[in-house]
Residue, then its C-alpha position, 0 to 999 in steps of 0.5 A: m474549546s468544544f462543542v457539541y454538533s447533532k444533525e440527523m442525516l440519511i442513511m444511504a445504504k445497508p452494504d453487507v460489507l463496506v470498504c473504506g479507502a480504495g487502494l491496493a488493500g482495499i481494491g483487494a477487499a471489495v473485489a473479493a467480498a464481492r466476488g464471494g456473494a457479499r453486496t459490497m460498497l467501497v468509498e474512496r476520498n480521492g476521484f480515482a481508486g489505486g493508492f500508491f500507483t495513482a494517489i502517490v505516483g509509483s510503480a512497483f508491486d513491492g513484496f510480490v515476489d522472493e528477490r532470491t529467485g524471482t518467484p511470486v510469493v503474492g498471487g490472486l488479485v495482484f496476477e490479475m491486475l498485472e494481466r489487466m494492465g497488459v504486463i503479462d498474459k492471462g494465465q502467465g502470472p505463477r509461471l514467470c520470473y520477475n523482477v523485485n520491482g521497477d527500480l533500475t538497481w534490479v532490472e539491471m541485475h536481472p535483465e532476463r526478468v519480467i518488470p512487473r511495472c504499473d503505470p498509473e493511468r493504467f492502474k486507474r482503468a485497470a482498477d475501474a473495471i475490476l471493481e465494475d466487474a465484480g459488482v462493487k458499488v464504489l463511491l469516490h470523493s467520499q471521505v470516511a468522516d467518523v463512526v458509529a460504534m457501540n459494544g465492540h460492534v460498528e453500527k455506522v460509518i459516516v461519510s461526507n462527500k458532495a450530498g453531505l454528510v450521510a450514514i451507512e450501515p454495514r454489516v462487516v467493515i474492512d478498513c483499508t484506510g492506511d492509517g486506520d481511520a475507520a478502525a480508530w474513530a470506532g474506538a479499536a486500540f492502536a499504536k503508533a511508533e515513538s519515531l515514524q517513518p517520513m513521508s514522501l512526495h514522488f515526482r515525475i520527469a518526462y524526456l528522460q532515459p533513466t539508467y543505474e548510472l544516472r542514479r548514481r550521478c543523481a545521487a552525488v548531485l544531491k549529496k553535494a547540494h545537501e553538504r553545502g546547505d542547499l538541499g535539506l532532508y532527502a531520500g535516495p534518490y530511488l529511481a524507476t520508470f513507467s516507459g523508459r522514456d520518463a523517470y519518477f523519483n522517490a526523493t522527498r523525505y518529510p519527518g511527521d504524522n499524516t494523521i495530524p493535518e499540519d504535518w501532511t500538509q507541510a509534507e506536501i508543500q514542502g516536498r514540492k519545493d524539494a522536488w523542484t530544487m532537486f530537479e533544477l540541481w539535476q538540469r545545471e549539473l547533468v546533461e541528460f537533464e538538459e531536455a527534460y521537464f518537470m511532468t507532475s509531482g504526486p496528488v498526495a504525499g505518501g505515508r509509510e506508518s501511522r496508526r498500527i491497529v492492536g489485533d489478535y496477534e501483532l507480527t513481530e521482527e522475528d516472524v519476518c527476519e526468521g520466515r516464520r510459519h502460522e496455521d492462519v497464513v493468509v498472505l506471504g510478506a516478502w519485502r525487504l526491512d525497509k525503515h526510511p529513517a526520519g532524520s538521515a538524508g540519502y541512501h538507507e540499509i535495507s535488510w534482505i528477509p526470506p518470505y514470511d507467513i502474515p497471519y489472519r489474526t493481524l487482520l482482527p481488531k481486538d474487542f470487535d466483532n465486525l471490523l477487519v483492517a488490511g493494509r499497513c494498518h494491520s497489528a505488527t510491530p514498527a520492524a515488522l511493518a518496515s516489511s509488510r507496509v507495502t503494495a502487493t502485500a496490501m493487496g493479498m491482505g486486502q483479498a483475504a479480509g474481503t474473503a473472510a468478510a464474505l464468508a462471515v455474511a454468508g454464514n452469519k458469523t463474525p469474522r473472528e469466527v470464520d473457519t481459517s481452513r475454509l478462508q485459506e482453501i478459497l484463497r488457494a482456489s482464487g490464485g492466492i499463495l499461502q506456501a513459501p517457495d523453496a530457495d537455497i540461493e543466498v542474496g546480499n544487499p544490492d549497492f543502493 
């Protein structure tokens, strides 16, 4: 059953660049476009920017470094966000050695390295500040609802907020929704894996001093509960900390597709049930949890994989595993092949890979002349996306897309017509890293 709905609506803005979604990719895209001289608008469905760090409650700039050496492979705005949060001093970024992320495995393996940890509230403040300083027009509580496109050209993006349904008429659109909503609704071709990675709802426990040994014991409790039938599907648990006096857990696992409203709803309902089940199990069995307090679950269950836009080039597993170079590289990837299984509990294999190039062509949806994507909806195979989907890599993609959009606007060109050599030159000048560091060190898988 269907019906036709027609409504005259206000064109509320005509920006040069419209960025849809204010996660890591969206922040990178909006700031880069505005600094490039484009009149830039950013719309976000939540009441804050930050995506994974704030809506899902996480701390890890995954993909930020080559784990063999701790050398950064994504720079630019990633460094600036770490500076704004007080993690590093201004200008230090390229000279420091970092842990892979805030996970306790790597903290204890490499205690001498800096942890690029991102507290959700500090990240919100830093995101607000960098967007304001760049001159981005931000609209929060504003959900992309539809797209009007014709002959491969986005004409208007329909947004739903407290003003009702309103239209925005941009020259260039950058889809940073994670799920490729704007691109898909415009009619861009996309693909989905036959078996998607599961969704997870993070949760945070206060009055707890986490250690790698504690994580092992938490895992043992969950494994026994699963075997008894007291706990269903779960992940890890992967344990990290914001302050050293609390812990957040990436431990719930719900198979489904977060572009299906019913699946996403159940991921959050079941995620909260499972989070409390885990916490109460640990309280009963582990002394460290006796005074612990269930502080919060993430506002949103995070999706790892859904729509992958079909682009001018599809990043492949071979590109990732072989560390391939591409002439139109705009950001490096370095995260492991981290494909969470949808049908099994506990830890999973996370294969190491060398740093690799992500081409600009993966950000260009086929058959569209004024549309870019950035983040986990970019053009990649499911296996390649297991690495390229993560936070620091997404911010680097966003910075590249925003820079390209500003160049297109300034030159009255389409994003596809942008000179990639000029794009790379600007990215390098703004702190981007487009060449993988040398490293001959062999790295094995840590004991997950």
